[in-house]
C-alpha positions in Angstrom: 20.1 -25.6 11.2 16.4 -24.9 11.8 13.7 -26.8 9.9 11.8 -24.7 7.3 8.6 -24.9 9.3 10.3 -23.5 12.3 11.8 -20.7 10.2 8.3 -20.0 8.7 6.8 -19.9 12.2 9.4 -17.4 13.3 8.7 -15.2 10.2 5.0 -15.2 11.0 5.6 -14.4 14.7 8.0 -11.6 13.8 6.2 -10.0 10.9 2.5 -10.9 10.9 1.2 -7.5 12.2 3.2 -5.4 9.8 2.4 -7.6 6.8 -1.3 -7.4 7.7 -1.2 -3.6 8.2 0.5 -3.2 4.8 -1.9 -5.6 3.1 -4.8 -3.7 4.7 -3.5 -0.3 3.4 -3.0 -1.8 -0.1 -6.4 -3.6 -0.3 -8.6 -1.4 1.9 -10.5 -4.3 3.2 -9.9 -6.5 6.2 -11.1 -9.6 4.3 -8.7 -8.9 1.4 -5.9 -8.1 3.8 -6.4 -11.4 5.6 -6.3 -13.2 2.2 -3.2 -11.4 1.1 -1.5 -12.0 4.4 -2.2 -15.7 4.1 -0.9 -15.8 0.5 2.3 -14.0 1.6 3.1 -16.5 4.4 2.1 -19.5 2.3 4.6 -18.4 -0.4 7.2 -17.5 2.2 6.8 -20.9 3.8 7.2 -22.6 0.4 10.3 -20.5 -0.4 11.8 -19.9 3.0 15.1 -21.4 1.8 15.4 -18.4 -0.6 15.7 -16.0 2.4 19.5 -15.8 2.8 19.6 -13.0 5.3 17.1 -12.9 8.2 17.6 -9.2 8.5 16.0 -8.7 5.1 12.9 -10.8 6.0 10.6 -7.7 6.2 11.6 -6.4 2.8 11.3 -9.9 1.3 7.8 -10.4 2.7 6.7 -6.9 1.5 8.0 -7.9 -2.0 5.9 -11.0 -1.9 3.0 -9.0 -0.7 3.3 -6.5 -3.6 3.5 -9.3 -6.1 0.4 -11.0 -4.6 -1.5 -7.7 -4.6 -0.4 -7.0 -8.2 -1.7 -10.4 -9.4 -5.0 -9.8 -7.6 -5.3 -6.2 -9.1 -4.9 -7.5 -12.6 -8.0 -9.6 -12.0 -10.1 -6.5 -11.1 -11.3 -3.8 -13.5 -9.3 -0.6 -13.1 -11.1 2.6 -12.2 -10.7 5.7 -14.4 -10.0 8.9 -12.6 -13.1 10.4 -14.1 -15.2 7.7 -12.4 -13.7 8.8 -9.1 -14.7 12.4 -9.7 -11.0 13.6 -9.7 -9.7 16.3 -11.8 -5.9 15.8 -11.5 -5.1 19.1 -13.0 -7.2 21.0 -10.4 -6.3 19.2 -7.2 -5.8 21.1 -4.0 -2.2 21.8 -3.0 -2.9 22.4 0.6 -2.4 19.4 2.9 -5.0 18.8 5.6 -3.9 19.0 9.2 -2.3 15.6 9.8 -3.5 15.5 13.4 -7.1 15.7 12.3 -6.9 12.7 9.9 -8.0 9.5 11.5 -7.0 6.0 10.3 -10.5 5.3 8.8 -10.5 8.5 6.8 -7.0 7.7 5.5 -8.0 4.2 4.5 -11.2 5.4 2.8 -9.1 7.9 0.8 -6.5 5.3 -0.1 -9.3 3.0 -1.2 -10.4 5.6 -3.7 -7.0 5.8 -5.3 -6.3 3.7 -8.3 -4.0 0.7 -7.5 -1.0 2.2 -9.3 -1.1 5.4 -7.3 -1.9 3.6 -4.0 1.0 1.1 -4.4 3.6 3.9 -5.1 2.3 6.0 -2.2 2.4 3.1 0.2 5.8 2.0 -0.9 7.1 5.6 -0.4 5.5 6.2 3.0 4.9 2.7 4.5 8.1 1.0 3.2 10.0 4.2 3.1 11.4 3.4 -0.3 13.2 6.0 -2.4 12.1 6.9 -5.9 14.9 4.7 -7.3 14.0 1.7 -5.1 10.3 1.9 -6.1 11.4 2.2 -9.8 13.6 -0.9 -9.5 11.1 -2.9 -7.5 8.2 -2.2 -9.9 10.4 -2.1 -13.0 9.2 1.4 -13.9 11.0 4.5 -15.2 11.8 6.8 -12.3 9.8 9.6 -14.0 6.7 7.4 -13.9 7.3 6.7 -10.2 7.6 10.4 -9.5 4.5 11.2 -11.5 2.4 8.5 -9.8 3.6 9.6 -6.4 2.8 13.3 -7.1 -0.6 12.5 -8.5 -1.3 10.0 -5.7 -0.3 12.5 -3.0 -2.4 15.2 -4.7 -5.4 13.0 -4.9 -5.0 12.0 -1.2 -4.8 15.7 -0.2 -8.0 16.4 -2.1 -9.9 13.4 -0.8 -8.8 14.1 2.8 -9.5 17.8 2.5 -13.0 17.0 1.2 -13.5 14.6 4.0 -12.5 17.2 6.6 -14.8 19.8 5.0 -17.7 17.3 5.2 -17.0 16.6 8.8 -16.8 20.4 9.6 -20.1 21.0 7.9 -21.8 18.2 9.9 -20.5 19.5 13.2 -21.7 23.1 12.6 
């Protein structure tokens, strides 16, 4: 049997990049992503004996990451949608051309979403969780998950479309 420190080192080697990427998408900041990633692997190291199936390590680490992010979010003041300049009832339904969206634009748009929308959108697209899985993991009604995902996607569409329009105006 491997020592816990060896198991922890294997976890870091195998999952560091994807945990950091997810932390960056959640937090929107390299510094915060680094802090979250460190928290995740510290907690994982302290609790490595709880990981029964090595095949589920990624999901386990992502769960730890969501919990760390949630604890950090509660310390921050939430933003109201009115403060972001969003009118959820009047959001664009057209999706910007995916090929024209760069990583920085996507992250900037994600940063403007409230934490509750960002988390559900990232769980759906990044972790590829179903509505039911998101509802179970976040202990929310499935209708709330569906609503948050729909509003989050609509807000992203609007933010990305606005960004593409601004780029088009500058280039002409």
